[in-house]
N, C-alpha and C positions, 0 to 999 in steps of 0.2 A: 371233730366227729359227734355226730348226735347220738344221744343214749337210745338204748332199746325202750319199745314200747309196747311190744307184743307179751302178753301176759306169760303165755306157754312157754316161752323162748326165757323170760325173764327168771321163771321159777325154775326150768330146767339147768340154767346157766348161771344162778346166783353165787353159787361157790362161796360158802361163808367161812371167814376166817377170824379165828379168836385171839383176840389182843392179850398178851399175857399181863396188862396192867390193870391194876384197881383202879377204878375212878369214884369219885365221890361228887356231889352235887351239893351247892353251897348258894347262898343269896349273899351279896355283899351290897352295901350302901355307899354311894359316891366313890371319891378315889381312895379311901382307907386300905383297899386291898388292891390296887392297882397293879401291883407286880404280879399278881396272881392271874391275871390276864394274858401274861406271856407264856405261861404254860397251861391255860385252858384250851381244850378241844373244841368246845362248844360254848357260846354265850346267847342268851336271849334276854332282852331289856323289858322289865315288865314294871308295872305303876310301883309297886312294891321294892323293886330294886332289880340288880343284876344277878341273873342266876350265871353260875359259872358250873361246869362240868371239867374236872382236871384231875390229874393223878393225885392218889390220898398222898403220897410223898410231897408233892407239891404244895398241898394244902398245909400241911404241917410247915414247910418251909416258909410258906409266907404267911402263916399266924392266921389262916382261915380256919376258925375253932367249931363252929357251928355246920357240921357237914352231915348229910344223909345218905342214904342209897349207894352202898358200896356196890360197884356193879363191874361188870367185864363188858368191853364192846367188842362186837360181832360185826364185822363190816361184810356186806355182800359186795363181792368184788366185781359182780356183772355191771357195766356201765349203763344204770337205768337212767331215762329221762325223766326230768322233774314233772312231765305232763303224762307218764305212764298210770293206767289206771287198774287198781286191782292187787298189786304187788303187797302193799302195806296192809290191805286187808288179809291176803293169804299167809304171809308170815304171823300176823297177829293171832290168825285163827289156829295156827298149828301151835304157838306158843300158849294159848289161851286152853288148847285141849291138853296141853302136858301141864298144867297149871302154874306156868311162869308168867310173870309180869313182865314188860318190856317197856322202854322208852325210847323211841325213835328220833334220830336226827338225821334229815337228808341232806347231802353234801351236793355238791354239782354234778360229781362222777356216781357216787355211790351211796346206799343207804347203810346206815350205822344204827344197831340195836344194842342199848343198853340194858343187860340184865342182872339179877341179883348174882353176885360174886358165887355163892353158892351153888346156884343153878346154870353155871355156864354150860358144864358139859351135858346136862340134859337140854339144855335149848340148842347148843350144836348138834345133838343127835336128832331132835324135832324137824331143824331146818334141813339136815340132811336127808331124812327121809322125806320130806315134802318134795325136795328137788327131785328126790329118785322117782316119785310118783308121778311127775310130771309128764 
């Protein structure tokens, strides 16, 4: 099934869900932390190394020590198309207006927004307000 592309429909039906897990971001070089890849929910290969987003407990379990940005993941449950225009800008604006930083990872079916762990409730409120106003 193809993802939704209509911006008004996307915003009105995004239905954010807050993951209870706290995630951290780390960069690893080579295979030293290959075991951590199993628990990572996102990876990005950069010139400086591999970025992993993984549960904080998994980072400790795999000996990944230099972690940053304790965050919570909010999943927008609407099936958004990878070609949809404007959804990221809309929720980024709502979070910006609330003073909340965000790091976004787009999956095949959904957008996942990582926000500071201490701001998760406020981020959920901002996203729900955005959806209600659509």
